[in-house]
C-alpha positions, 0 to 999 in steps of 0.5 A, a space after each residue: 525421197 531421199 536426198 542422194 543424188 541417183 548417179 553419184 551418190 553424194 547426199 547429206 553432209 553436216 558441219 559446223 557454222 563458226 561465227 565471227 566469235 567462234 561459237 559453233 552450231 550444227 548444220 546439214 549442207 544438201 546437195 544441189 539436186 535437180 530432177 532432169 530427163 537424161 535421152 538414153 540413145 542404146 534405148 531410145 528413150 528419155 529417163 527422168 533422174 534426180 541428180 546433183 548439178 555435178 553430175 549432171 555437167 559429168 554425164 555432159 563431160 562423159 558423152 551422154 548417160 548411156 557413157 557415164 553408166 557405163 563406167 559408173 561404179 553398181 556401189 555408187 548407183 541407186 537401184 533405179 539407175 543399176 536397172 537402167 545401167 543393166 538394160 543399156 548393157 544388155 541392148 548393147 550386148 544383142 545389137 554387137 
C-alpha cells in the first residue's frame, strides 16, 4: 500500500534533518494518513478511504465527500476515488 492520499495525492517528501552543527542527514517526511469511512449521500452508502488528515478537513469544509469529489481534479485522485466520482456523477445525472 503506497503512502499517498487517495483524494489529494499528497505523498512522501524527502529532505534534510539539519543538526545544530549544520550537519545534513537525508530523511523522509511521511504524510499523516488515516483510514476513514465517509458517507456518500448520492450513493446512500459509506466508503472506506485512506486519506491525509488535511484532506479530511477539506472534505468536511466543502460539505461532504460528494461535494469534494465534484470539485476535485481527476489527476490527483486514486483509481478507486476516480471510479467513485464517476459513480456519483452517474447517479446525479440519473436523478436530475
